[in-house]
C-alpha positions in Angstrom: 0.0 0.0 0.0 1.4 3.4 -0.9 2.3 6.1 1.6 -0.4 8.3 0.1 -3.1 5.9 1.2 -2.3 4.7 4.7 -4.4 1.9 6.2 -7.4 3.0 8.3 -6.3 1.1 11.4 -8.9 2.8 13.6 -11.9 2.6 11.2 -14.9 1.1 13.0 -17.9 0.3 10.8 -20.2 0.0 13.8 -19.2 3.4 15.1 -19.5 5.0 11.7 -23.0 3.5 11.2 -23.9 4.8 14.7 -22.8 8.3 13.9 -24.6 8.3 10.6 -27.9 7.2 12.2 -27.6 9.8 15.0 -26.9 12.5 12.4 -29.9 11.5 10.4 -32.1 11.5 13.5 -30.8 15.0 14.4 -31.4 16.2 10.8 -35.0 15.0 10.9 -35.6 16.9 14.2 -33.6 20.0 13.4 -34.4 20.4 9.7 -37.4 18.3 8.9 -39.6 19.5 11.8 -39.4 23.3 11.3 -39.4 23.0 7.5 -42.3 20.6 7.4 -44.4 22.8 9.7 -44.7 25.3 6.8 -46.7 22.9 4.7 -48.3 20.4 7.0 -49.8 20.6 10.5 -49.5 16.8 11.0 -46.0 16.1 9.7 -44.5 16.7 13.1 -46.3 13.6 14.4 -44.3 11.5 12.1 -41.0 13.4 12.2 -40.5 13.4 15.9 -40.8 9.6 16.6 -38.7 8.9 13.5 -36.0 11.3 14.5 -35.9 10.1 18.1 -35.9 6.4 17.0 -32.9 7.0 14.6 -31.0 8.6 17.5 -31.8 5.7 19.8 -30.9 3.1 17.1 -27.6 4.9 16.6 -26.9 4.8 20.3 -27.6 1.0 20.4 -25.3 0.3 17.5 -22.4 2.3 18.9 -19.6 0.2 20.4 -19.5 2.9 23.1 -22.7 2.0 24.8 -24.6 4.6 26.8 -23.7 4.8 30.4 -26.7 3.3 32.2 -25.4 4.6 35.5 -25.6 8.1 34.2 -29.1 7.4 32.9 -30.2 6.2 36.4 -28.7 9.3 38.0 -30.6 11.5 35.7 -33.9 9.7 36.5 -33.2 10.2 40.2 -32.8 14.0 40.0 -35.5 16.2 41.6 -36.5 17.5 38.2 -37.1 14.0 36.8 -38.9 12.8 39.9 -41.2 15.8 39.9 -41.9 15.2 36.2 -42.7 11.5 36.9 -45.0 12.5 39.7 -46.9 15.0 37.6 -47.2 12.5 34.8 -48.6 10.0 37.2 -51.1 12.4 38.7 -52.3 13.4 35.3 -52.8 9.7 34.5 -54.6 9.2 37.8 -57.1 11.9 36.8 -58.3 9.7 34.0 -60.3 7.9 36.6 -62.7 10.8 37.1 -62.5 12.7 33.8 -65.8 12.8 32.0 -64.2 12.0 28.7 -62.6 8.7 29.6 -61.8 7.0 26.4 -60.8 10.0 24.4 -58.8 11.4 27.3 -57.0 8.1 27.8 -56.0 7.9 24.2 -54.6 11.4 24.2 -52.8 10.9 27.5 -50.9 7.8 26.3 -50.0 9.5 23.0 -48.7 12.6 24.9 -46.9 10.6 27.6 -45.3 8.3 25.0 -44.0 11.2 23.0 -42.5 13.0 26.0 -40.9 9.8 27.3 -39.4 8.9 23.9 -37.9 12.4 23.7 -36.5 12.2 27.2 -34.9 8.8 26.5 -33.4 10.1 23.3 -32.0 13.2 25.0 -30.5 11.3 27.9 -28.9 8.7 25.6 -27.2 11.2 23.2 -23.4 10.7 22.9 -21.3 12.5 25.5 -20.0 15.0 23.1 -21.9 16.4 20.1 -20.0 16.7 16.9 -19.8 20.1 15.4 -21.4 18.9 12.1 -24.4 17.8 14.1 -24.6 21.1 16.0 -24.7 23.1 12.8 -27.8 21.2 11.6 -29.9 23.3 14.1 -29.2 26.7 12.7 -29.3 25.3 9.2 -32.8 24.0 9.7 -34.0 27.2 11.3 -32.5 29.3 8.6 -34.2 27.3 5.8 -37.5 27.2 7.7 -37.4 31.0 8.3 -36.8 31.6 4.6 -39.6 29.2 3.6 -42.0 30.8 6.1 -41.1 34.3 4.9 -41.6 33.4 1.2 -44.8 31.6 1.9 -46.1 34.5 4.1 -45.3 37.1 1.4 -46.2 35.2 -1.7 -49.3 33.3 -0.4 -50.6 35.2 2.7 -53.9 33.5 2.4 -52.6 30.0 2.6 -54.3 27.6 5.1 -57.0 30.0 6.3 -58.3 29.0 9.7 -60.6 30.3 12.4 -58.0 30.1 15.1 -54.2 30.0 15.5 -54.2 26.3 16.5 -55.6 25.4 13.1 -53.4 27.7 11.0 -50.4 26.0 9.3 -48.4 29.2 9.0 -49.1 30.3 12.6 -47.9 26.9 13.8 -44.8 27.4 11.7 -44.2 30.7 13.3 -44.6 29.2 16.8 -42.2 26.4 15.8 -39.6 29.0 14.8 -40.0 30.9 18.1 -39.5 27.7 20.1 -36.7 26.2 18.2 -34.7 29.4 17.7 -33.1 29.3 21.1 -31.4 25.9 20.9 -30.2 26.9 17.4 -28.7 30.1 18.7 -27.1 28.1 21.5 -25.5 25.8 19.0 -23.9 28.8 17.3 -22.9 30.4 20.5 -20.9 27.4 21.8 -18.9 27.7 18.6 -18.5 31.5 19.0 -20.5 32.2 15.8 -22.2 35.2 17.3 -22.6 37.1 14.0 -24.3 34.2 12.4 -26.5 33.8 15.5 -27.6 37.5 15.3 -28.4 37.1 11.6 -30.5 34.0 12.3 -32.4 35.7 15.0 -33.2 38.6 12.7 -34.3 36.2 9.9 -36.7 34.4 12.3 -38.1 37.7 13.6 -38.7 38.9 10.0 -40.4 35.6 9.1 -42.7 35.8 12.1 -43.6 39.4 11.3 -44.3 38.5 7.7 -46.7 35.8 8.8 -47.9 38.1 11.6 -48.4 35.8 14.5 -48.5 38.3 17.5 -48.2 35.6 20.2 -45.0 34.2 18.6 -43.6 37.7 18.2 -44.4 38.7 21.8 -42.8 35.5 23.1 -39.8 36.0 21.0 -39.4 39.6 22.2 -39.7 38.7 25.9 -37.3 35.8 25.3 -34.8 38.3 23.8 -35.1 40.5 26.9 -34.6 37.5 29.1 -31.5 36.6 27.2 -30.0 40.1 27.6 -30.6 39.9 31.3 -29.4 36.4 31.8 -26.2 36.6 29.8 -24.4 38.2 32.8 -26.3 36.7 35.7 -28.0 33.5 34.7 -28.5 32.0 38.1 -30.1 35.1 39.6 -32.4 35.5 36.6 -33.3 31.8 36.6 -34.1 31.9 40.3 -36.3 35.0 40.0 -38.1 33.7 36.9 -38.7 30.2 38.3 -40.3 31.5 41.5 -42.3 34.2 39.6 -43.8 31.7 37.2 -44.3 29.1 39.9 -46.1 31.6 42.1 -48.3 32.6 39.2 -49.4 29.0 38.6 -50.2 28.4 42.3 -52.1 31.8 42.7 -53.9 31.6 39.4 -57.4 31.1 40.9 -57.0 34.3 42.9 -56.5 36.4 39.8 -60.1 36.4 38.6 -61.4 36.8 42.1 -59.3 39.9 42.6 -59.9 41.5 39.2 -63.5 40.5 38.6 -65.0 43.5 40.5 -63.1 45.8 38.0 -64.5 43.9 35.0 -68.3 44.0 35.7 -68.8 47.2 33.7 -66.6 46.2 30.8 -67.6 44.4 27.6 -64.1 43.4 26.5 -63.2 39.8 25.8 -60.7 39.8 28.7 -63.3 41.1 31.2 -65.7 38.4 30.1 -63.1 35.7 30.5 -62.2 36.9 34.0 -65.8 36.9 35.0 -66.4 33.4 33.6 -63.3 32.2 35.5 -64.5 33.8 38.7 -67.8 32.0 38.5 -66.0 28.7 37.9 -63.7 29.1 40.8 -66.6 30.0 43.1 -68.6 26.9 42.0 -65.7 24.4 42.1 -65.6 23.5 45.8 -63.6 20.4 46.5 -62.9 20.1 42.8 -60.2 22.8 43.3 -58.2 20.0 44.9 -58.6 17.2 42.4 -59.6 18.9 39.2 -62.1 17.5 36.6 -59.5 15.3 35.0 -57.3 15.3 31.9 -58.6 16.8 28.7 -61.8 18.1 30.3 -61.3 21.9 29.9 -61.4 22.3 26.1 -63.9 19.5 25.6 -66.2 21.1 28.1 -66.0 24.4 26.2 -66.6 22.5 22.9 -69.8 20.8 24.0 -71.1 23.9 25.7 -70.7 22.8 29.4 -68.4 25.8 30.0 -69.0 29.2 28.6 -67.4 30.2 25.3 -65.8 33.1 27.3 -63.9 30.7 29.5 -60.2 31.5 29.5 -58.0 29.2 27.3 -54.8 29.9 29.2 -52.7 27.0 30.5 -53.1 28.6 34.0 -56.8 28.0 33.9 -56.5 24.5 32.3 -54.0 23.3 34.9 -56.4 24.2 37.8 -59.6 23.0 36.1 -58.2 19.7 35.0 -55.6 18.8 37.7 -56.6 20.8 40.7 -54.3 22.0 43.5 -52.2 18.8 43.4 -51.4 19.3 39.7 -50.8 23.0 40.1 -48.3 22.5 42.9 -46.5 19.8 41.0 -46.3 21.9 37.9 -45.1 24.9 39.9 -42.3 22.8 41.5 -41.3 21.5 38.1 -41.1 25.0 36.6 -38.9 26.2 39.5 -36.6 23.2 39.0 -36.4 23.6 35.2 -35.4 27.3 35.5 -32.8 26.4 38.1 -31.4 23.6 35.9 -31.3 25.9 32.9 -29.6 28.6 34.9 -26.9 26.2 36.1 -26.0 25.1 32.5 -22.6 26.3 31.2 -22.4 29.8 29.8 -23.5 31.1 27.3 -26.0 28.2 26.8 -27.7 29.0 30.1 -29.0 32.3 28.8 -30.4 30.7 25.7 -32.1 28.0 27.8 -33.7 30.6 30.1 -34.9 32.6 27.1 -36.4 29.4 25.6 -38.2 28.6 28.8 -39.7 32.1 29.0 -40.8 31.9 25.4 -42.5 28.6 26.2 -44.2 30.0 29.3 -45.5 33.1 27.6 -47.1 31.1 24.8 -48.8 28.8 27.3 -50.1 31.7 29.4 -51.2 33.7 26.3 -54.3 31.5 25.7 -53.3 28.8 23.1 -54.5 25.3 23.5 -51.1 24.1 24.6 -52.4 20.8 25.8 -52.8 19.8 22.1 -50.6 16.9 21.0 -48.8 19.1 18.3 -47.6 21.5 21.0 -46.4 18.7 23.3 -44.6 17.1 20.3 -42.9 20.4 19.6 -41.8 20.6 23.2 -40.4 17.1 22.9 -38.4 18.1 19.8 -37.0 21.1 21.6 -35.9 19.0 24.6 -33.8 16.7 22.4 -32.2 19.7 20.6 -31.4 21.4 23.9 -29.7 18.2 25.2 -27.7 18.2 21.9 -26.5 21.7 22.6 -25.6 21.0 26.2 -23.4 18.1 25.1 -21.8 20.3 22.4 -20.1 22.4 25.1 -16.3 22.3 25.3 -15.0 20.8 28.5 -14.6 23.4 31.1 -12.5 21.3 33.5 -9.6 19.2 32.3 -9.5 15.6 33.7 -6.8 15.1 36.4 -3.8 13.2 34.9 -2.8 10.1 36.8 0.9 9.7 37.7 2.5 6.7 36.0 5.7 5.1 37.4 8.6 4.1 35.3 7.9 0.4 35.9 4.3 0.9 34.7 5.5 2.6 31.5 7.9 -0.3 30.9 5.2 -2.9 31.4 2.9 -1.0 29.0 
C-alpha cells in the first residue's frame, strides 16, 4: 500500500454507522420539523418519533454504549422525579375525567411522545459533533426563509378560524420555540454574528406571517437573554419563582380582578368573570380537578361558557386541581434552576427558551394539544444536543505513572 493511502487502522464500521444514524435523526428533528411545519400541521407527528428512533438506534449500534449509571442518575434527579409525579397524577385523573376513552387515548400519546424524547435526549453521545450542531441553525434558517416566502407570496394559505388550526401560525410558533437551541448551538462555537443574523431572519419571518403571540414570546425571550447573559443563576431563580407563584395563585387572579370587569364588555373582562364563577362553583374540585382533557372539551360541548379562558393557567387548575398546580409549579422552578446552572452562554439561551414557552402557554393557546407537546419534545432533544456540544470546562486530572508501569505498557 502506498504512503499516500495509509491503512485505516482505527476505522470502525459500527461506530460510523452509529454516527450516521444519529446524524440522520438530528437532521429529521432540526431540519425536517421546522421546514415541514410550513406545509403540514401533522407532519411533526411522524417526524418526531422517526428522528428520536434513529437517534436511539444509533446509540444502540455504537460500540461505546450509553452509560446506564448516568441514565439512572438523571432519572433520580429532583426535576425528573417531579416530572414523573406530575405524569402519574395526570394519568390518575383519567379515573374521574368525564371524557374517559378520548382522554386516555390522548394521554398515552402525549406521555409516550415525551418519554421517547426524554430517553433520546438522555442517551445522546457524551460530546456532540460540530457537524451535528450546525444542523440546528441550518434547519431554522431554511425554515425562516420558507416561512417568509410563503407568508409574502401566499398570505392567504391555510385559512383557519384560530391560530391552532393555521399552518403558518404553527410554523411561526415552531420558529420561536426552536430558535433558542439553534442560537445556543452557534454560541458554543462562537458564531455570534451568524446567531444574530439567524435571530433577525426568524423575527422577519414571524412578522411576515404576523403571529402576534409568537412575536411577543420572541421579544420577551430576547429581553430575558439580555438579562441572563451576565447573571443566569439570579435571573433563573427569579423567573422560576415568579412563574411558579403565578401558577399556584392563578385562581386568585379572577377573584381579585372580577369587580373591576363588571362594567366592561371586553373579551378579557368576560373571560375573567367566567373564570371567577367557575372558581366559586368548584368547591372540592379545586383540589382534584375535573380530569385530563376536560377543559377544552367542556367548552366545545357547551358545558363551559365560550368566554372561559383558554390559558394554561386555567387549564391546569380546572383539569388537575391544586395537586397538579403544585406539581407543575415545583417542576417549573426546578427547570429554571437547571437551565440557569448550564454552562455559559448556553444557560442564557435556555432561560430565554423557557420564558418563550411559558409566555405562549399563558397567552391562551391550547397548549395541551398533541402538536404542541410534540414540539416541546423536539425542543428537549435539541437542547440536550447543545448541552453536550459544550467544550470541556474542566480538564481531567492526569494520573501519575511510574517508570515500571511505563515499561510494562
